C-alpha angles and dihedrals in degrees: 000000000000125000136180134201124223120192118193106212100174121208147265094292089060127073096047090146087059094062138154087030094054090053090076104047139354109294093237088062094054107122118248114182090351099309134081115274094246091047089075091056090052092047090053090050091052089062091062105090097209098045107112107172141021124209124195112204123192145110101252113127108251104263133187091251093051094045093048092048092052093048095048095043093047090053093046096052096030090231127129107248122184134180116221113195120211118218088228138350103301100176128244094297098030091065091050091051094045091054097035093124091057092046093049096044110116090026102261116200092223138340137220118233121200133185103225094222095064124086131189144130089284109222092200099150092048090047090051092050090052091047092052091050091064113104100224124074089214099070137139124194126197126193112239138183139180124267134178118270090251094050099044096079089064091065141044106285125207137189113211137188102250093214102045097021090227112155105240098178135012131186126176111226096338122212091228134029115290108157142331090234109096138189115255096203094245122112142179108208134185117225091256089079089085089065090060093043089051090054091054091046092051092047091053092049090051091050090049095053092041089055094239095116121084099230092184094066103025130061106224091211095054116104120176116213096208103041102028102035114018100037093060089048092059110109094018096098093250104090122071137175129224107198119210127200092197119104120282135179141168115234098217099131138026089256091061089049089061089050093048090047090057095053095040089057088050089053090057087073087064102040110013115018089161090071093064120089121240134209117252147138112306092011130110119263109269122203117188120325117356132164117202119182112231091240093056120103113218122178115236091235093058121103119216131183178257102274102355129150119198112196137208116313096355116159118210116187133211119301095007118154120206126177134169092353145119120227109199126214118299097007119143129211114194128211119315097349119147126223118187128171092345145119116227110204131230114296092355122146129215113196129228117292092004123137126217111184140165133186116263112250131178115203087184117140090191095062113090099222107031119114122209090217088076088075098051122109099229133042119231090263091056098255116142112260114174113176111205123023118249127195112194126215118310096004116159120209110186126216122296097012127136121216110186128180093338141130118222118195121222125289096020126142110207116216101175141030115273137195130189095354142127108220110206 
C-alpha cells in the first residue's frame, strides 16, 4: 500500500483573525509548542508507515522561511515534502484538482488531506484501519468529534448512521442546530474523489458560459471540498465518519493557539518527553508542561508553567512569572514581570515589574461547558472583548505597566497601562 499526505496551507488573504501574528510570517509557520503549526501535521504523517510523500498546497509566494522549513523537515523525517503554489485561491478542493497529477503520481491507494489550521492528536493509523474496513473501493472518510450544541453551528455538522458510521447528512456551518458531531477538517480520500471534483468543476464552467454564475462575487476556479463535494456525497453510501475522542481545536485566532499549545505540550509526554523542561539545580522552577528552546536564557529564579513555550533566543530575567503563554523568538522579559495567558511577539520587550495578562479562554469543542463565543473579539452589545493579550513584533512595554486583554500591533512603544484595547 502507498499513501500520501496533502496539507492545505491557504494563503496571505487567509488567517485575518490571527493578526497581528500572521503579519510577520505565513500562519502555518507560526510556532506552537516550539515548532511551526504545520510541522505537527507532518510529524503525525511520519508515524504512518505507508505514507511516502507530503504535499503542501497553497498560494503563498515561496519565501526563504517556507523553503528552509520544507528542506529541514524533509531531512528530519526522511520524507519527500514539496510545496505546490496555486496561481490564486482555488478553495479546499480546487487546489486538489489543480494538482491532481502530482497527487496521483506513483499511484497512491488513498491520500490524507489536512486543513493546516486544525490541530489535534491525529489518529491517522486508526483512521486508516477504519477506512480499509469499508466495503467499497470508492470511499471517503472524514475525522469527526463531538461539540456542544452551542458550538456546533460554528463548524461543519454531520449526521451519521451509528452502526455503519455512514454520513447521512452534512451541512457546513448550519443556521440552525443539526448535530453535535462536527467535521475536524481531516480526511482520508480514495482517488475517485477527483471524479466528483471534476463534475463540480464542469458544472461551474457550464454555469459561467451560460451566464448563470455571478462572476463578480464568485471565483469560477474555486471549489470547496466540504460544501461542493462532500455534502452531496452524504447519504450515497460513499462518505463515512471516524469519530475521535482525543482533543481537537481549530487554530483560527491567537486564543486558540494558546489552547493548542497547551495540548501539544501534553502530547510531548506521549511522543517526545525529551522536549519538556525539567526542574533541577541552577534551573528555573518548572510547573507542569514547559518547552524551552536550547538557545533561550532563563534565570534560575524565574517560574514558568504550566503550558509555556519559550522560543529561540528568548531572555527571561530574575523573578519573572510566566503561565499559559507563548514567548516568541528574541523576546525579552525583564526582572519580576508577569506574563499570563498571552503571546509576546518577536523581539518584544516587557519591562521590570510590568504585567501582561489575558483572559483564559478554551475554544475546545470537546469540553462540555465551554462556549466558542468566549474567543470572539466583540461582545453582543458591540463592546470590545479580546480574550488573550497579544504583543506584536518589536513592541516595547516599559517598567511598571499593565496590559490587560489587549492587542498591540507591531513596532509600538507603550507609554501607559491599557485594558480591552487594540493599539494600532
